[in-house]
N, C-alpha and C positions, 0 to 999 in steps of 0.2 A: 487666452490666446493659445497657450501650450496645448490645450485639449483639442482645438481645431487643427493645429499643425499636424498632430498624429492622425486625425481623422482624414485630412487631405492626403497625407502620405499613404494611408491604408486604401483610400478610394483609388488613388493613382495606381497602386500596386495591383488591386483587383482588376482595374481597367486594362492594365498591361497584360496580365495573365489571361483575361478573357480574349483580348485581341490576338495574343500569341496562339492560343488554342484554336481560335477560329481560323487563323492562317494555316496552321498545320492540318486542320480538318479539310480545308479547301484543297490543299495540295494532295492529301490522301484521296479525296474524291476524284480529282483530276487524274491521279495515277491509276486509279481503279477503273474509271469509266471513260477516260479521254480517248480520242481517236489518234492512233499512232500514225505519224508522218515521218518518213525518212528523208532528212535533208542532207544532200551531198556536201561533203566537207571540201573546202577550198584550201589550197596550200597556205601555210603560215611561215613566217620567218623561222628557219630551222633552229636558230638559237633559242626561240621561245616555244618550240614545239613541246619539249619536255623540260619542265622546270620543277625539279623536286618531285613531288607526288601528284602533279596535275598536268593536264594537257591543255594548252590554249587552243580554242576552236574558232574557226571562221567558216562560214557557209557560202556555197555558190550563189544562193539567192541574193546575198548582199552585194555581189559583184555588179549588179545592174543599178544599184542605188546612185552611183555617181553620175550616170547618164540621164537620170530623171530628176525632176524638181520635186523632192519629197519633203513632207512636213517633218517637224522635229519629233512628233509622236503620231502614230497611226497604225495601220494594219498592212501586213504583207499577205496577199491573197495567193494561195498555192493550190494547184490542181494535182492531187495524188493520182498516180496511175494504179493499175491492178496490183502492183507490189507495194503500194503505199509510198512510193518514191515521188517526192514533189518535183514535177517536171517544169512547170512554168510559174512565174511570179509577177505580180504587179503590186504597186504600192498605192494605198488610198488612205485618206484621213479618217473616214468613218467606216463603220461595220458594213454598210450597204453602199453600193449594190454587191450582191453575192450570187453568182450563178450556181446552178445545180452541180454538186460534186466538189465545189471549192471550199477551202477551209481558211480560216483567219489565224494569223499569228501576230500578236501585238508586238510592236517594236518601238524603240526610241532611237533617235539619230543624234549622236553627239556632234557630228559634223556633216557636211553635205556629201561625204564620200563613203560613209559606212552606216550600218544599222546594227543595233544590239537587240536580240530577242530574249535576253536574260539567261542564256545558256552558252556563254562564251568560254567556259572552262569546265573540264571534267576531272574530278578527283578520283584517285585510285590508291590502292595499297602500295606501300613502299616496295620496290623491287619488281613491280608488275609492268613497268613501262614498255618493255619489248613487245608484249602481246597487243598493246593498244596502238603501236606504230602502224599496224596494217588497217586501221579503221578507215572506212570509206564514207560512212554515213553516221549522222547523229540521229538517234531515235528520240523524237519529241512527241509528247502527247498533248493534244489541244482540245479545247472545248469550243462551244458555239460563240463565246464572248471574246475569243482570241487569246485566252490565257494559255500558256504553254509551260511544259515541264520536261526537262531533259531526263530520259529514262535509261539511256545507255548508248554505247557505240556499237556499230554493226560493221561487218566486213563486206567484201565484194559479193559474197554469196548470200547476203542479207541475214546472216546469223549473228545473233547478239554475242559480243565478245565478253566472256566472263572469266 
């Protein structure tokens, strides 16, 4: 029995490492080949704007969520303009229908008033808070399946803040 115990532990460890590496590879692929969409940031509670070395984020696209009857999980459909700024949004349960030029961002809804796209906080180096206070957009890379990855914050001139 002891022999099988170590075999099971080893197999679980291998499975965990394979899954972890697969997840990292997917995020790297999304970062490299994803379509950039700039989501306008909405104001947040000033007390939670800067907490230590991260910034709490909220997006304008989530402001419509309370007025619509949205599913707990689904897709936010955005239409980026020529500057990649997401101008309109609708929420749907499935990946289709999708019109030309629209992009999907997968979301979860913890309550009927808000949505989370998985990029609700941005971490930065200690002492760098002042330069991120002027952020107007969150840069999110998306793929055709609705996966998204926050890649940075952008100012009103659409320049990435670094």
